[in-house]
C-alpha positions in Angstrom: 23.3 68.7 -7.7 20.8 65.9 -8.7 17.6 65.7 -6.7 17.7 62.6 -4.4 14.0 62.9 -3.5 12.9 60.1 -5.9 15.5 57.7 -4.5 14.5 58.5 -1.0 10.8 57.9 -1.9 11.7 54.5 -3.5 13.7 53.4 -0.4 10.9 54.5 1.9 8.4 52.6 -0.1 10.5 49.5 -0.1 10.9 49.7 3.7 7.1 50.2 4.1 6.4 47.2 1.8 8.8 45.0 3.8 7.2 46.1 7.0 3.7 45.4 5.7 4.8 42.0 4.4 6.3 41.1 7.9 3.0 42.2 9.5 1.0 40.0 7.1 3.2 37.0 7.9 2.7 37.6 11.6 -1.0 38.1 11.1 -1.2 34.8 9.2 0.6 32.9 11.9 -1.6 34.3 14.6 -4.7 33.5 12.6 -3.5 29.9 12.2 -2.8 29.5 15.9 -6.1 31.0 17.0 -8.1 29.1 14.4 -6.5 25.8 15.5 -7.9 26.4 19.0 -11.4 27.3 17.9 -14.2 24.8 17.4 -16.5 22.4 19.3 -13.5 21.6 21.6 -11.9 24.8 22.8 -8.2 24.7 23.1 -6.0 27.4 24.5 -3.4 28.9 22.1 -0.6 28.0 24.5 -1.7 24.3 24.2 -1.8 24.6 20.4 1.8 25.8 20.4 2.8 23.0 22.8 1.2 20.3 20.6 2.7 21.7 17.3 6.1 22.2 18.9 6.1 18.7 20.4 5.0 17.1 17.1 7.7 19.0 15.1 10.6 18.4 17.5 9.5 15.1 19.0 10.0 16.5 22.5 7.4 14.7 24.7 8.0 17.1 27.5 6.2 19.9 25.6 2.9 17.9 25.5 3.1 16.5 29.1 -0.2 17.0 30.8 -2.2 17.2 27.6 -4.5 14.3 26.6 -4.2 12.4 23.4 -7.5 13.8 22.1 -6.1 17.4 22.1 -3.1 16.3 20.0 -5.3 14.4 17.5 -7.8 17.2 17.1 -5.1 19.7 16.4 -2.7 17.7 14.3 -5.0 15.4 12.4 -8.3 17.3 12.1 -7.8 21.1 12.3 -4.3 21.9 11.1 -4.6 20.0 7.8 -7.9 21.9 7.1 -6.4 25.2 8.2 -3.3 24.9 6.1 -5.2 23.8 3.1 -7.6 26.8 3.4 -4.6 29.1 3.7 -2.8 27.6 0.7 -6.0 27.7 -1.5 -6.6 31.4 -0.5 -3.1 32.4 -1.2 -3.1 30.5 -4.5 -6.3 32.1 -5.8 -5.1 35.6 -4.8 -1.8 35.1 -6.6 -3.6 33.9 -9.7 -5.9 36.9 -9.6 -2.9 39.2 -9.6 -1.4 37.5 -12.7 -4.7 37.3 -14.6 -5.5 40.9 -14.0 -2.0 41.9 -15.1 -1.8 39.7 -18.2 -5.4 40.2 -19.5 -5.4 44.0 -18.5 -8.8 43.5 -17.0 -9.6 44.5 -13.4 -12.5 42.0 -13.3 -10.3 39.0 -14.3 -9.9 36.3 -11.7 -8.5 32.7 -11.6 -11.7 31.4 -13.2 -11.6 33.7 -16.2 -10.4 31.1 -18.6 -13.0 28.5 -17.6 -10.8 26.7 -15.1 -13.6 26.5 -12.6 -16.2 25.2 -15.1 -13.7 22.5 -16.2 -13.0 21.4 -12.7 -16.7 21.4 -11.8 -17.5 19.2 -14.8 -14.8 16.7 -14.0 -15.8 16.5 -10.4 -19.5 16.2 -11.2 -18.7 13.4 -13.7 -16.7 11.6 -11.1 -19.4 11.9 -8.5 -22.1 10.8 -11.0 -20.2 7.7 -12.2 -19.0 7.0 -8.6 -15.4 6.7 -9.8 -13.1 5.3 -7.1 -9.9 4.3 -9.0 -7.8 6.8 -6.9 -9.7 6.3 -3.7 -10.7 9.5 -1.8 -8.7 11.5 -4.4 -10.7 10.4 -7.3 -12.9 13.5 -7.3 -10.0 16.0 -6.9 -8.1 14.1 -9.6 -11.0 14.3 -12.1 -11.5 17.9 -11.2 -7.8 18.7 -11.9 -8.0 16.8 -15.2 -11.1 18.7 -16.2 -9.6 22.0 -15.4 -6.3 21.3 -17.3 -8.3 19.9 -20.3 -10.4 23.1 -20.3 -7.2 25.2 -20.3 -5.8 23.3 -23.2 -9.0 23.8 -25.2 -9.2 27.5 -24.4 -5.6 28.0 -25.4 -6.2 26.1 -28.7 -9.3 28.2 -29.5 -7.6 31.5 -28.7 -4.4 30.6 -30.7 -6.4 29.6 -33.7 -8.3 32.9 -33.7 -5.5 35.1 -35.0 -3.3 35.2 -31.9 -3.5 34.8 -28.2 -4.4 38.3 -27.2 -6.5 39.1 -24.1 -9.8 39.4 -25.9 -9.4 36.0 -27.6 -8.5 34.4 -24.3 -11.5 35.9 -22.5 -13.9 35.1 -25.3 -12.6 31.5 -25.6 -13.0 31.1 -21.8 -16.5 32.4 -21.8 -17.5 30.1 -24.7 -16.0 27.0 -23.2 -17.4 27.8 -19.7 -20.9 28.2 -21.1 -20.7 24.8 -22.8 -19.4 23.2 -19.7 -22.0 24.9 -17.5 -24.7 23.3 -19.7 -23.0 20.0 -19.3 -23.0 20.4 -15.5 -26.7 21.2 -15.6 -27.3 18.0 -17.6 -25.2 15.9 -15.1 -27.3 17.3 -12.2 -30.5 16.5 -14.1 -29.6 12.8 -14.5 -27.9 12.5 -11.1 -31.2 11.9 -9.1 -30.2 11.3 -5.5 -26.6 12.2 -6.0 -27.4 15.7 -7.1 -27.0 17.1 -3.5 -23.4 15.8 -3.4 -22.6 17.5 -6.7 -24.2 20.8 -5.6 -22.3 20.7 -2.2 -19.0 20.2 -4.0 -19.7 23.0 -6.4 -20.2 25.4 -3.4 -16.8 24.6 -2.0 -15.7 23.1 1.3 -12.6 22.3 3.4 -14.3 19.6 5.4 -12.3 16.4 6.0 -9.1 17.7 4.4 -5.9 15.8 5.1 -2.1 16.5 5.2 -2.0 15.1 1.7 -4.4 17.8 0.5 -2.4 20.5 2.3 0.9 19.2 0.9 -0.4 19.0 -2.7 -1.9 22.5 -2.7 1.2 24.0 -1.0 3.5 22.3 -3.6 1.6 23.9 -6.5 1.5 27.2 -4.6 5.2 27.3 -4.0 6.1 26.4 -7.6 3.6 29.0 -8.9 5.0 31.7 -6.5 8.5 31.0 -7.7 7.5 31.4 -11.3 5.5 34.6 -10.6 8.3 36.2 -8.6 10.8 35.4 -11.3 8.7 37.1 -13.9 7.4 39.9 -11.7 9.4 42.6 -13.5 8.2 41.3 -16.9 4.6 41.3 -15.6 5.0 44.9 -14.6 6.0 45.8 -18.1 3.3 43.6 -19.7 0.7 45.8 -17.8 1.8 48.6 -20.1 0.8 46.6 -23.2 2.5 43.9 -25.1 4.0 46.2 -27.7 5.5 48.5 -25.1 6.8 45.5 -23.1 8.4 44.0 -26.2 10.2 47.3 -26.9 11.6 47.1 -23.3 13.1 43.6 -23.8 10.2 41.4 -22.7 9.5 38.3 -24.8 5.8 39.4 -25.3 4.9 36.0 -26.8 6.5 33.5 -24.5 6.2 35.2 -21.0 2.4 35.7 -21.1 1.9 32.1 -21.9 4.2 30.9 -19.1 2.4 33.1 -16.6 -1.1 32.2 -17.8 -0.5 28.4 -17.9 1.2 28.5 -14.5 -1.6 30.5 -13.0 -4.3 28.3 -14.5 -2.6 25.1 -13.2 -2.3 26.6 -9.7 -6.0 27.6 -9.8 -6.9 24.1 -11.1 -5.1 22.5 -8.1 -6.9 24.9 -5.7 -10.3 24.1 -7.2 -9.7 20.4 -7.3 -9.0 20.4 -3.5 -11.6 22.9 -2.3 -14.3 23.2 -4.9 -15.3 26.5 -6.4 -14.6 29.5 -4.2 -15.3 32.8 -5.7 -14.3 36.4 -5.1 -10.9 35.7 -3.3 -8.9 36.0 -6.5 -10.9 39.0 -7.6 -11.1 41.0 -4.3 -7.7 40.4 -2.6 -5.5 41.8 -5.5 -7.5 45.1 -5.4 -7.2 45.4 -1.6 -3.5 44.7 -1.6 -2.9 47.0 -4.6 -4.4 49.8 -2.6 -1.9 49.2 0.2 1.4 48.6 -1.7 0.8 49.9 -5.2 0.8 48.2 -8.6 4.4 46.9 -8.5 4.0 43.1 -8.7 7.3 42.4 -6.9 5.5 43.7 -3.8 1.9 42.9 -4.7 2.4 39.2 -5.3 3.7 38.3 -1.8 1.2 40.6 -0.1 -1.7 39.1 -2.1 -0.5 35.6 -1.1 -0.7 36.4 2.6 -3.9 38.5 2.2 -5.7 35.7 0.4 -4.5 33.1 2.9 -5.8 35.2 5.8 -9.1 36.0 4.2 -10.0 32.5 3.3 -8.8 31.1 6.6 -10.9 33.6 8.5 -13.9 32.7 6.4 -13.4 29.0 6.9 -13.0 29.5 10.7 -16.3 31.4 10.8 -18.1 28.5 9.0 -16.4 25.9 11.1 -16.3 27.3 14.6 -18.6 30.4 14.8 -21.8 29.6 12.9 -24.2 27.1 14.5 -24.1 25.1 11.3 -21.3 24.8 8.8 -22.2 26.3 5.4 -20.2 25.9 2.2 -17.2 28.3 2.2 -18.1 29.5 -1.4 -21.4 30.8 -0.1 -19.7 32.8 2.6 -17.0 34.3 0.4 -19.7 35.4 -2.1 -21.8 36.9 0.7 -18.8 38.8 2.0 -16.9 39.6 -1.2 -19.8 40.6 -3.4 -21.0 43.6 -1.3 -17.4 44.6 -0.4 -16.4 44.6 -4.0 -19.4 46.7 -4.9 -18.3 49.2 -2.2 -14.7 49.3 -3.6 -16.0 49.7 -7.1 -18.4 52.5 -6.1 -15.6 54.4 -4.2 -13.5 54.2 -7.3 -16.3 55.6 -9.4 -16.9 58.5 -7.0 -13.2 59.3 -6.5 -13.0 57.9 -3.0 -15.9 59.9 -1.6 -18.1 57.0 -0.7 -21.6 56.4 -1.9 
């Protein structure tokens, strides 16, 4: 009689993963509701639900008794910023999972291929030249163009160096990022009084985000998620190495490129909207992998919600808890750096702490 224990273990793991995913979705919704009520103007979570429900359904009875200021603060000021932060956090975490799987490097993150450096150079150039052709979206547009141009250059360099393996991609990204970092330093040198604006953008912020920002980031996020979920099984096999994946039926030349380009474009969209925010794409995949294991079919959605919750909480702290708002990139680095050191040290000592 065949042993059914492995099948039972797989089914149990699947049920646990679905339960954890449901809990993460609930936690994200609760975080959004609580964050929308926090700030200089305190709003009860019941009133937040009434305003959102009334705006979505058009039912004026839900918002009866509430002043117009409350509705404007929630729907026009806080929710666009909150949803943008959640989308950016989820996108960066998704890209971190893909980069770590494709490049077979636990330290890979969405900025490994120089995407952040390209976006920073494009944004700094737009701020320096005071480009206004696209209105308030001129800087994000230039940042996205810089990030995608950097991706094209990195792909070209790695392909012309004997094949697009992980080492070639990482080395090409380091080279291009170093050149662009020097360019950014030069732009800051000649910027004079505009240097503070450039530095503030480089540190990341969700201030003054609109529904257009939230919609644009969410659109890239949903397209990227669909591609990643579709190729999740192939990504599992690619983690074994391209030769092993190819022997198991994966197109080891085409699939990595699809995943890398998609992840880089999602990261570029996130950086263009928020500026450079580190450690989310590096830390969240490791945290979620410890909860649900290495199977990307479960790891991808868990990382999406984990990244959204982490960055939304960090943004809420900077916006509503601290006496003065600090750039979100500074806070994520202050939180993520020591925590990642702790995780790394636990791994080195076999889970026995320091």
